[in-house]
N, C-alpha and C positions, 0 to 999 in steps of 0.2 A: 102382745107377743105372738109369735108364729105358732100356728097349729101343727105345722110340719116339724120334723125332726131338725134340730139345730146342726149345723156343720161344725165339726170340731177342728181344732188346730192341726191335729194329726191327719185328718182327712185332706185338709188343704195342703199339708206337707207331702202327702202321698200323691196328690194331683200334680203338684209342682215337680216332684221327682219323675213321675211318668211323662211330664211335659219337658223334661230335661231343663228345668228352671232351678236356679239356686236363689232362695229367698232368705233375707235376713230375718231375725226374730221380729222386728217391727213390721216388716212387709208381711210376714205370716199373720201377725195379729190384724193388720189392716185388711188383708184379703179375706180372712175368716169373717171379720165384721161385715165387709162388703157382700160376701156370698150370703150371709144370714139376712142382710137387708133386702137382697134380691128375693130370697125365699119368702120373707114376710110380705113383700109387695105382691108376689104371686098369690099368696094366700088372700090378700085383700081383693085382688082381681077375681079370684075364684068365688068370692062371696056375692058377686054381682049376678043378678038374675038375668040370664040371657035366653030364657025359654021362649019368649015372644019376639025374639030378634031374628030377622031373616039372615041367612048365611050370605056373606059377602065374598064374591069370587074375585073381584078386582078392587084394589084399594080405591081407584078413581071411579069405579063403576061406570065407565064410559064405553060407548060403542066405538069400535075401531073404524077410523075413516080411511084406512088403507084399501087399495083396490085388491081384488082377488088375483091370485097368481095365475098366469096364463103361460102355458108351455108353447114355445116357438122353436122352429128349427134353427140350429146354430149355423155359423158360417163354416163352409167346408174347410177342412184342415189344409188342403193344398193352397187355397186362396189366402189363408192366414200366413202360411210360410212364404208365399210369393210376395206378400205385402210387408214382410218384415225386412228391416234394413240388412240384417245378416242372418243366415241360417246354415245349418249343417244337417243334412239328411232330413229327419222329421222334427228337428228341434230349432228353436229360435235362439240365436246367440246374443248375449247381452254383455256389456262391458263389466269387468270385475268391480263389484261394489264394496265388498269387505275383503281386506287384505289379511291373509294368514300370517302368523309370526314367521313362518318359514319362507315367505316370499319377499 
């Protein structure tokens, strides 16, 4: 049995209400049982001695093979505008992709 306090059907009902869920009586019973099973499993995990276990930062505990970020100068805005198929002042014009209901 769980060392921790058992979750009651009323507590599950309150959680369901706060979550705006409507649960039938059988669903309430099943969710109460499921939550208590989860708590019992957590109690079981808490019994494991981890005092000599090194903390794990990454699940894969692997070194990143990615290169370091390097800052570079960007293309000047006027060159980008000049190379665009259509532009208007400082903006690049593109064809309409999503049509609104009013169009």
